[in-house]
N, CA, C and O atoms as a printed pandas DataFrame, in Angstrom:
     atom_number atom_name residue_name chain_id  residue_number  x_coord  y_coord  z_coord
0              1         N          MET        A               1   52.305   65.560  177.863
1              2        CA          MET        A               1   53.558   66.260  177.711
2              3         C          MET        A               1   54.408   66.055  178.966
3              4         O          MET        A               1   53.903   66.175  180.083
4              5         N          GLN        A               2   55.673   65.752  178.790
5              6        CA          GLN        A               2   56.565   65.485  179.916
6              7         C          GLN        A               2   57.098   66.803  180.472
7              8         O          GLN        A               2   57.512   67.682  179.716
8              9         N          GLN        A               3   57.084   66.935  181.803
9             10        CA          GLN        A               3   57.621   68.126  182.450
10            11         C          GLN        A               3   59.128   68.004  182.571
11            12         O          GLN        A               3   59.676   66.904  182.647
12            13         N          ASN        A               4   59.800   69.173  182.587
13            14        CA          ASN        A               4   61.238   69.097  182.833
14            15         C          ASN        A               4   61.465   68.814  184.312
15            16         O          ASN        A               4   60.553   68.949  185.127
16            17         N          SER        A               5   62.690   68.422  184.649
17            18        CA          SER        A               5   62.967   67.994  186.023
18            19         C          SER        A               5   62.767   69.124  187.022
19            20         O          SER        A               5   62.336   68.864  188.146
20            21         N          ALA        A               6   63.063   70.371  186.655
21            22        CA          ALA        A               6   62.865   71.487  187.584
22            23         C          ALA        A               6   61.393   71.642  187.928
23            24         O          ALA        A               6   61.048   71.883  189.085
24            25         N          ALA        A               7   60.525   71.506  186.939
25            26        CA          ALA        A               7   59.090   71.639  187.196
26            27         C          ALA        A               7   58.574   70.467  188.023
27            28         O          ALA        A               7   57.764   70.665  188.928
28            29         N          ARG        A               8   59.028   69.245  187.727
29            30        CA          ARG        A               8   58.585   68.074  188.491
30            31         C          ARG        A               8   58.978   68.185  189.950
31            32         O          ARG        A               8   58.237   67.745  190.828
32            33         N          CYS        A               9   60.129   68.764  190.216
33            34        CA          CYS        A               9   60.624   68.859  191.587
34            35         C          CYS        A               9   60.232   70.168  192.251
35            36         O          CYS        A               9   60.620   70.428  193.390
36            37         N          ASN        A              10   59.464   70.992  191.549
37            38        CA          ASN        A              10   59.042   72.283  192.087
38            39         C          ASN        A              10   60.249   73.165  192.418
39            40         O          ASN        A              10   60.273   73.837  193.449
40            41         N          LEU        A              11   61.242   73.156  191.538
41            42        CA          LEU        A              11   62.425   73.980  191.716
42            43         C          LEU        A              11   62.247   75.280  190.953
43            44         O          LEU        A              11   61.497   75.329  189.978
44            45         N          PRO        A              12   62.929   76.337  191.386
45            46        CA          PRO        A              12   62.885   77.564  190.606
46            47         C          PRO        A              12   63.403   77.278  189.196
47            48         O          PRO        A              12   64.340   76.500  189.017
48            49         N          THR        A              13   62.792   77.907  188.210
49            50        CA          THR        A              13   63.191   77.645  186.830
50            51         C          THR        A              13   64.178   78.673  186.304
51            52         O          THR        A              13   64.761   78.469  185.239
52            53         N          SER        A              14   64.378   79.757  187.010
53            54        CA          SER        A              14   65.353   80.733  186.543
54            55         C          SER        A              14   66.202   81.195  187.713
55            56         O          SER        A              14   65.703   81.476  188.803
56            57         N          PHE        A              15   67.470   81.263  187.461
57            58        CA          PHE        A              15   68.407   81.704  188.474
58            59         C          PHE        A              15   69.050   82.987  188.013
59            60         O          PHE        A              15   69.305   83.173  186.823
60            61         N          ALA        A              16   69.313   83.874  188.956
61            62        CA          ALA        A              16   70.050   85.082  188.655
62            63         C          ALA        A              16   71.517   84.696  188.690
63            64         O          ALA        A              16   72.135   84.644  189.754
64            65         N          VAL        A              17   72.060   84.428  187.529
65            66        CA          VAL        A              17   73.466   84.043  187.437
66            67         C          VAL        A              17   74.186   85.198  186.775
67            68         O          VAL        A              17   73.950   85.504  185.607
68            69         N          SER        A              18   75.041   85.818  187.507
69            70        CA          SER        A              18   75.744   86.969  186.973
70            71         C          SER        A              18   77.076   86.544  186.386
71            72         O          SER        A              18   77.608   85.489  186.731
72            73         N          PRO        A              19   77.616   87.371  185.494
73            74        CA          PRO        A              19   78.966   87.092  185.026
74            75         C          PRO        A              19   79.937   87.234  186.191
75            76         O          PRO        A              19   79.642   87.926  187.165
76            77         N          LYS        A              20   81.068   86.597  186.095
77            78        CA          LYS        A              20   82.061   86.737  187.155
78            79         C          LYS        A              20   82.510   88.183  187.244
79            80         O          LYS        A              20   82.745   88.842  186.231
80            81         N          THR        A              21   82.622   88.658  188.458
81            82        CA          THR        A              21   83.157   89.994  188.677
82            83         C          THR        A              21   84.680   89.911  188.625
83            84         O          THR        A              21   85.230   88.809  188.614
84            85         N          PRO        A              22   85.370   91.044  188.593
85            86        CA          PRO        A              22   86.836   90.980  188.597
86            87         C          PRO        A              22   87.391   90.169  189.766
87            88         O          PRO        A              22   88.454   89.562  189.642
88            89         N          GLY        A              23   86.689   90.149  190.895
89            90        CA          GLY        A              23   87.129   89.367  192.040
90            91         C          GLY        A              23   86.711   87.909  191.969
91            92         O          GLY        A              23   87.001   87.144  192.888
92            93         N          GLY        A              24   86.031   87.503  190.891
93            94        CA          GLY        A              24   85.626   86.116  190.711
94            95         C          GLY        A              24   84.332   85.750  191.407
95            96         O          GLY        A              24   84.034   84.566  191.561
96            97         N          ILE        A              25   83.552   86.740  191.833
97            98        CA          ILE        A              25   82.295   86.469  192.542
98            99         C          ILE        A              25   81.183   86.222  191.533
99           100         O          ILE        A              25   81.033   86.967  190.564
100          101         N          ARG        A              26   80.405   85.170  191.768
101          102        CA          ARG        A              26   79.218   84.874  190.974
102          103         C          ARG        A              26   78.035   84.756  191.906
103          104         O          ARG        A              26   78.185   84.468  193.094
104          105         N          LEU        A              27   76.865   84.982  191.357
105          106        CA          LEU        A              27   75.643   84.944  192.140
106          107         C          LEU        A              27   74.750   83.825  191.614
107          108         O          LEU        A              27   74.407   83.805  190.432
108          109         N          TYR        A              28   74.374   82.897  192.485
109          110        CA          TYR        A              28   73.476   81.802  192.120
110          111         C          TYR        A              28   72.318   81.775  193.113
111          112         O          TYR        A              28   72.356   81.046  194.104
112          113         N          LEU        A              29   71.307   82.561  192.845
113          114        CA          LEU        A              29   70.112   82.594  193.692
114          115         C          LEU        A              29   68.887   82.569  192.782
115          116         O          LEU        A              29   68.927   83.120  191.682
116          117         N          PRO        A              30   67.804   81.940  193.224
117          118        CA          PRO        A              30   66.599   81.902  192.391
118          119         C          PRO        A              30   66.072   83.313  192.132
119          120         O          PRO        A              30   65.811   84.077  193.062
120          121         N          ARG        A              31   65.925   83.636  190.861
121          122        CA          ARG        A              31   65.436   84.961  190.466
122          123         C          ARG        A              31   64.090   85.262  191.118
123          124         O          ARG        A              31   63.832   86.392  191.532
124          125         N          GLU        A              32   63.222   84.228  191.207
125          126        CA          GLU        A              32   61.896   84.451  191.792
126          127         C          GLU        A              32   61.992   84.911  193.246
127          128         O          GLU        A              32   61.227   85.773  193.678
128          129         N          VAL        A              33   62.926   84.338  193.996
129          130        CA          VAL        A              33   63.080   84.704  195.406
130          131         C          VAL        A              33   63.667   86.110  195.526
131          132         O          VAL        A              33   63.221   86.903  196.355
132          133         N          LEU        A              34   64.658   86.413  194.704
133          134        CA          LEU        A              34   65.215   87.773  194.720
134          135         C          LEU        A              34   64.125   88.796  194.436
135          136         O          LEU        A              34   63.981   89.782  195.159
136          137         N          ARG        A              35   63.364   88.556  193.385
137          138        CA          ARG        A              35   62.308   89.512  193.009
138          139         C          ARG        A              35   61.228   89.619  194.077
139          140         O          ARG        A              35   60.689   90.703  194.302
140          141         N          ALA        A              36   60.906   88.510  194.739
141          142        CA          ALA        A              36   59.893   88.548  195.802
142          143         C          ALA        A              36   60.309   89.480  196.941
143          144         O          ALA        A              36   59.467   89.981  197.686
144          145         N          HIS        A              37   61.604   89.700  197.062
145          146        CA          HIS        A              37   62.120   90.578  198.106
146          147         C          HIS        A              37   62.571   91.927  197.545
147          148         O          HIS        A              37   63.310   92.662  198.199
148          149         N          GLY        A              38   62.122   92.244  196.335
149          150        CA          GLY        A              38   62.397   93.551  195.747
150          151         C          GLY        A              38   63.790   93.719  195.175
151          152         O          GLY        A              38   64.230   94.845  194.947
152          153         N          ILE        A              39   64.495   92.619  194.938
153          154        CA          ILE        A              39   65.832   92.691  194.358
154          155         C          ILE        A              39   65.720   92.273  192.896
155          156         O          ILE        A              39   65.453   91.111  192.592
156          157         N          HIS        A              40   65.925   93.234  191.994
157          158        CA          HIS        A              40   65.736   92.964  190.569
158          159         C          HIS        A              40   67.040   92.963  189.781
159          160         O          HIS        A              40   67.070   92.479  188.650
160          161         N          ALA        A              41   68.097   93.486  190.343
161          162        CA          ALA        A              41   69.398   93.471  189.672
162          163         C          ALA        A              41   70.125   92.180  190.034
163          164         O          ALA        A              41   69.780   91.516  191.011
164          165         N          THR        A              42   71.133   91.833  189.240
165          166        CA          THR        A              42   71.861   90.602  189.509
166          167         C          THR        A              42   73.357   90.823  189.724
167          168         O          THR        A              42   74.096   89.852  189.885
168          169         N          ALA        A              43   73.812   92.047  189.730
169          170        CA          ALA        A              43   75.229   92.300  189.983
170          171         C          ALA        A              43   75.537   91.899  191.424
171          172         O          ALA        A              43   74.908   92.409  192.352
172          173         N          PRO        A              44   76.492   90.997  191.624
173          174        CA          PRO        A              44   76.765   90.498  192.976
174          175         C          PRO        A              44   77.009   91.608  193.999
175          176         O          PRO        A              44   76.478   91.543  195.107
176          177         N          SER        A              45   77.787   92.605  193.655
177          178        CA          SER        A              45   78.075   93.661  194.631
178          179         C          SER        A              45   76.799   94.394  195.025
179          180         O          SER        A              45   76.659   94.812  196.174
180          181         N          TRP        A              46   75.873   94.555  194.096
181          182        CA          TRP        A              46   74.627   95.251  194.402
182          183         C          TRP        A              46   73.736   94.364  195.263
183          184         O          TRP        A              46   73.175   94.828  196.255
184          185         N          VAL        A              47   73.602   93.093  194.892
185          186        CA          VAL        A              47   72.753   92.171  195.649
186          187         C          VAL        A              47   73.284   92.004  197.069
187          188         O          VAL        A              47   72.512   92.011  198.029
188          189         N          LEU        A              48   74.599   91.853  197.203
189          190        CA          LEU        A              48   75.186   91.665  198.533
190          191         C          LEU        A              48   74.958   92.864  199.453
191          192         O          LEU        A              48   74.994   92.723  200.675
192          193         N          ALA        A              49   74.725   94.035  198.876
193          194        CA          ALA        A              49   74.507   95.238  199.675
194          195         C          ALA        A              49   73.041   95.452  200.043
195          196         O          ALA        A              49   72.726   96.401  200.761
196          197         N          GLN        A              50   72.147   94.601  199.575
197          198        CA          GLN        A              50   70.714   94.796  199.818
198          199         C          GLN        A              50   70.318   94.342  201.214
199          200         O          GLN        A              50   70.704   93.256  201.646
200          201         N          PRO        A              51   69.551   95.162  201.923
201          202        CA          PRO        A              51   69.117   94.773  203.264
202          203         C          PRO        A              51   68.201   93.546  203.275
203          204         O          PRO        A              51   68.071   92.885  204.305
204          205         N          ALA        A              52   67.573   93.240  202.155
205          206        CA          ALA        A              52   66.664   92.091  202.096
206          207         C          ALA        A              52   67.402   90.770  201.855
207          208         O          ALA        A              52   66.774   89.711  201.865
208          209         N          LEU        A              53   68.702   90.808  201.641
209          210        CA          LEU        A              53   69.438   89.577  201.332
210          211         C          LEU        A              53   69.304   88.497  202.412
211          212         O          LEU        A              53   69.169   87.326  202.058
212          213         N          PRO        A              54   69.334   88.828  203.706
213          214        CA          PRO        A              54   69.137   87.768  204.709
214          215         C          PRO        A              54   67.795   87.049  204.569
215          216         O          PRO        A              54   67.712   85.843  204.800
216          217         N          GLU        A              55   66.740   87.785  204.189
217          218        CA          GLU        A              55   65.437   87.142  203.993
218          219         C          GLU        A              55   65.463   86.244  202.759
219          220         O          GLU        A              55   64.852   85.176  202.755
220          221         N          VAL        A              56   66.167   86.674  201.714
221          222        CA          VAL        A              56   66.322   85.831  200.524
222          223         C          VAL        A              56   67.005   84.527  200.921
223          224         O          VAL        A              56   66.548   83.443  200.561
224          225         N          CYS        A              57   68.087   84.640  201.655
225          226        CA          CYS        A              57   68.826   83.448  202.080
226          227         C          CYS        A              57   67.979   82.539  202.956
227          228         O          CYS        A              57   68.040   81.317  202.825
228          229         N          ARG        A              58   67.190   83.127  203.848
229          230        CA          ARG        A              58   66.297   82.332  204.695
230          231         C          ARG        A              58   65.297   81.567  203.843
231          232         O          ARG        A              58   65.061   80.381  204.075
232          233         N          ASP        A              59   64.706   82.239  202.855
233          234        CA          ASP        A              59   63.725   81.572  201.993
234          235         C          ASP        A              59   64.364   80.452  201.180
235          236         O          ASP        A              59   63.769   79.385  201.024
236          237         N          VAL        A              60   65.561   80.681  200.666
237          238        CA          VAL        A              60   66.260   79.645  199.902
238          239         C          VAL        A              60   66.591   78.466  200.822
239          240         O          VAL        A              60   66.479   77.311  200.410
240          241         N          ALA        A              61   66.994   78.748  202.054
241          242        CA          ALA        A              61   67.290   77.680  203.016
242          243         C          ALA        A              61   66.038   76.861  203.320
243          244         O          ALA        A              61   66.114   75.638  203.442
244          245         N          MET        A              62   64.894   77.520  203.443
245          246        CA          MET        A              62   63.650   76.797  203.714
246          247         C          MET        A              62   63.241   75.953  202.509
247          248         O          MET        A              62   62.731   74.844  202.673
248          249         N          LEU        A              63   63.461   76.469  201.299
249          250        CA          LEU        A              63   63.209   75.661  200.097
250          251         C          LEU        A              63   64.089   74.418  200.108
251          252         O          LEU        A              63   63.626   73.310  199.837
252          253         N          ALA        A              64   65.362   74.618  200.424
253          254        CA          ALA        A              64   66.304   73.497  200.465
254          255         C          ALA        A              64   65.877   72.475  201.505
255          256         O          ALA        A              64   65.896   71.273  201.238
256          257         N          GLU        A              65   65.498   72.935  202.674
257          258        CA          GLU        A              65   65.091   71.994  203.728
258          259         C          GLU        A              65   63.860   71.203  203.301
259          260         O          GLU        A              65   63.753   70.014  203.604
260          261         N          GLY        A              66   62.938   71.844  202.608
261          262        CA          GLY        A              66   61.773   71.127  202.094
262          263         C          GLY        A              66   62.163   70.049  201.096
263          264         O          GLY        A              66   61.607   68.951  201.112
264          265         N          HIS        A              67   63.107   70.358  200.238
265          266        CA          HIS        A              67   63.583   69.367  199.265
266          267         C          HIS        A              67   64.363   68.250  199.958
267          268         O          HIS        A              67   64.273   67.089  199.560
268          269         N          TYR        A              68   65.122   68.599  200.985
269          270        CA          TYR        A              68   65.845   67.574  201.735
270          271         C          TYR        A              68   64.868   66.632  202.433
271          272         O          TYR        A              68   65.100   65.424  202.479
272          273         N          ALA        A              69   63.786   67.172  202.973
273          274        CA          ALA        A              69   62.781   66.324  203.633
274          275         C          ALA        A              69   62.138   65.377  202.617
275          276         O          ALA        A              69   61.929   64.201  202.913
276          277         N          ALA        A              70   61.824   65.882  201.426
277          278        CA          ALA        A              70   61.244   65.040  200.385
278          279         C          ALA        A              70   62.240   63.965  199.949
279          280         O          ALA        A              70   61.861   62.820  199.702
280          281         N          ALA        A              71   63.507   64.342  199.859
281          282        CA          ALA        A              71   64.539   63.374  199.482
282          283         C          ALA        A              71   64.670   62.287  200.543
283          284         O          ALA        A              71   64.829   61.111  200.215
284          285         N          ALA        A              72   64.603   62.677  201.809
285          286        CA          ALA        A              72   64.706   61.691  202.891
286          287         C          ALA        A              72   63.546   60.694  202.818
287          288         O          ALA        A              72   63.742   59.498  203.037
288          289         N          GLU        A              73   62.350   61.179  202.514
289          290        CA          GLU        A              73   61.201   60.277  202.363
290          291         C          GLU        A              73   61.402   59.318  201.200
291          292         O          GLU        A              73   61.115   58.126  201.309
292          293         N          ALA        A              74   61.898   59.849  200.084
293          294        CA          ALA        A              74   62.123   59.004  198.908
294          295         C          ALA        A              74   63.197   57.959  199.198
295          296         O          ALA        A              74   63.063   56.798  198.810
296          297         N          ILE        A              75   64.251   58.372  199.876
297          298        CA          ILE        A              75   65.326   57.431  200.222
298          299         C          ILE        A              75   64.797   56.340  201.146
299          300         O          ILE        A              75   65.143   55.169  200.987
300          301         N          ALA        A              76   63.964   56.716  202.106
301          302        CA          ALA        A              76   63.420   55.746  203.057
302          303         C          ALA        A              76   62.539   54.703  202.370
303          304         O          ALA        A              76   62.388   53.590  202.873
304          305         N          ALA        A              77   61.962   55.057  201.229
305          306        CA          ALA        A              77   61.077   54.140  200.517
306          307         C          ALA        A              77   61.833   53.160  199.621
307          308         O          ALA        A              77   61.229   52.281  199.006
308          309         N          CYS        A              78   63.144   53.314  199.552
309          310        CA          CYS        A              78   63.963   52.465  198.676
310          311         C          CYS        A              78   64.798   51.495  199.502
311          312         O          CYS        A              78   64.952   51.673  200.710
312          313         N          PRO        A              79   65.339   50.467  198.848
313          314        CA          PRO        A              79   66.200   49.522  199.567
314          315         C          PRO        A              79   67.386   50.247  200.209
315          316         O          PRO        A              79   68.083   51.030  199.563
316          317         N          ARG        A              80   67.590   49.971  201.471
317          318        CA          ARG        A              80   68.595   50.689  202.263
318          319         C          ARG        A              80   69.997   50.639  201.652
319          320         O          ARG        A              80   70.676   51.662  201.562
320          321         N          GLY        A              81   70.420   49.466  201.241
321          322        CA          GLY        A              81   71.772   49.308  200.713
322          323         C          GLY        A              81   72.034   50.132  199.470
323          324         O          GLY        A              81   73.102   50.725  199.317
324          325         N          THR        A              82   71.055   50.167  198.583
325          326        CA          THR        A              82   71.261   50.913  197.339
326          327         C          THR        A              82   71.211   52.416  197.552
327          328         O          THR        A              82   71.758   53.170  196.748
328          329         N          MET        A              83   70.573   52.860  198.608
329          330        CA          MET        A              83   70.414   54.296  198.843
330          331         C          MET        A              83   71.423   54.860  199.831
331          332         O          MET        A              83   71.400   56.055  200.126
332          333         N          ARG        A              84   72.298   54.025  200.338
333          334        CA          ARG        A              84   73.270   54.499  201.329
334          335         C          ARG        A              84   74.081   55.703  200.840
335          336         O          ARG        A              84   74.198   56.675  201.587
336          337         N          PRO        A              85   74.642   55.692  199.641
337          338        CA          PRO        A              85   75.398   56.877  199.196
338          339         C          PRO        A              85   74.537   58.142  199.180
339          340         O          PRO        A              85   74.992   59.209  199.594
340          341         N          ALA        A              86   73.320   58.025  198.712
341          342        CA          ALA        A              86   72.436   59.195  198.675
342          343         C          ALA        A              86   72.113   59.673  200.086
343          344         O          ALA        A              86   72.067   60.877  200.337
344          345         N          ALA        A              87   71.888   58.740  201.005
345          346        CA          ALA        A              87   71.579   59.102  202.388
346          347         C          ALA        A              87   72.764   59.806  203.051
347          348         O          ALA        A              87   72.578   60.757  203.811
348          349         N          VAL        A              88   73.971   59.344  202.764
349          350        CA          VAL        A              88   75.168   59.977  203.336
350          351         C          VAL        A              88   75.308   61.402  202.822
351          352         O          VAL        A              88   75.545   62.325  203.602
352          353         N          ILE        A              89   75.163   61.585  201.520
353          354        CA          ILE        A              89   75.268   62.928  200.933
354          355         C          ILE        A              89   74.168   63.834  201.480
355          356         O          ILE        A              89   74.420   64.994  201.806
356          357         N          LEU        A              90   72.954   63.306  201.580
357          358        CA          LEU        A              90   71.856   64.095  202.136
358          359         C          LEU        A              90   72.195   64.557  203.545
359          360         O          LEU        A              90   71.977   65.720  203.885
360          361         N          HIS        A              91   72.721   63.667  204.358
361          362        CA          HIS        A              91   73.090   64.023  205.728
362          363         C          HIS        A              91   74.150   65.135  205.732
363          364         O          HIS        A              91   74.039   66.095  206.494
364          365         N          ILE        A              92   75.158   65.005  204.896
365          366        CA          ILE        A              92   76.223   66.009  204.835
366          367         C          ILE        A              92   75.656   67.378  204.456
367          368         O          ILE        A              92   75.987   68.385  205.083
368          369         N          TYR        A              93   74.813   67.414  203.442
369          370        CA          TYR        A              93   74.252   68.694  203.006
370          371         C          TYR        A              93   73.277   69.276  204.023
371          372         O          TYR        A              93   73.199   70.496  204.172
372          373         N          ARG        A              94   72.540   68.433  204.718
373          374        CA          ARG        A              94   71.639   68.945  205.757
374          375         C          ARG        A              94   72.428   69.568  206.906
375          376         O          ARG        A              94   72.047   70.617  207.424
376          377         N          VAL        A              95   73.525   68.925  207.306
377          378        CA          VAL        A              95   74.372   69.478  208.367
378          379         C          VAL        A              95   74.948   70.815  207.911
379          380         O          VAL        A              95   74.951   71.784  208.670
380          381         N          LEU        A              96   75.429   70.864  206.686
381          382        CA          LEU        A              96   75.982   72.112  206.153
382          383         C          LEU        A              96   74.933   73.214  206.137
383          384         O          LEU        A              96   75.221   74.350  206.516
384          385         N          LEU        A              97   73.722   72.893  205.704
385          386        CA          LEU        A              97   72.646   73.880  205.683
386          387         C          LEU        A              97   72.349   74.385  207.091
387          388         O          LEU        A              97   72.200   75.589  207.303
388          389         N          ARG        A              98   72.261   73.471  208.051
389          390        CA          ARG        A              98   71.985   73.893  209.436
390          391         C          ARG        A              98   73.089   74.804  209.968
391          392         O          ARG        A              98   72.815   75.778  210.668
392          393         N          GLU        A              99   74.335   74.481  209.633
393          394        CA          GLU        A              99   75.457   75.334  210.071
394          395         C          GLU        A              99   75.363   76.716  209.442
395          396         O          GLU        A              99   75.626   77.718  210.107
396          397         N          LEU        A             100   74.993   76.781  208.172
397          398        CA          LEU        A             100   74.842   78.075  207.500
398          399         C          LEU        A             100   73.700   78.877  208.120
399          400         O          LEU        A             100   73.815   80.089  208.301
400          401         N          ILE        A             101   72.600   78.200  208.446
401          402        CA          ILE        A             101   71.466   78.893  209.067
402          403         C          ILE        A             101   71.858   79.430  210.431
403          404         O          ILE        A             101   71.525   80.565  210.770
404          405         N          GLU        A             102   72.566   78.622  211.221
405          406        CA          GLU        A             102   72.987   79.071  212.541
406          407         C          GLU        A             102   73.953   80.255  212.454
407          408         O          GLU        A             102   73.912   81.170  213.277
408          409         N          ARG        A             103   74.806   80.218  211.458
409          410        CA          ARG        A             103   75.788   81.301  211.279
410          411         C          ARG        A             103   75.120   82.589  210.833
411          412         O          ARG        A             103   75.571   83.687  211.158
412          413         N          GLY        A             104   74.042   82.437  210.085
413          414        CA          GLY        A             104   73.293   83.606  209.628
414          415         C          GLY        A             104   73.772   84.193  208.343
415          416         O          GLY        A             104   73.211   85.180  207.868
């Protein structure tokens, strides 16, 4: 039986995606990570007010960094010329992630 891409990549399979609030805010965080930190509701205003939110963000950032490291290994195993666009995008997203982590 073939696995779906989320399972093959060890990605969370469910996201807490809330409807847009009147201010246009949406929440896109892995439900498993929210629940691991005791956050079970998905209303953005409620989640944003939770003291555990920084830990959720830290865990999501660490998941992302792990996936970026795996992507870098996969890119390195391929012909350099064909992977240049992917390597550039990976670099951009890694820099953005580091800036977000530093900002807190």
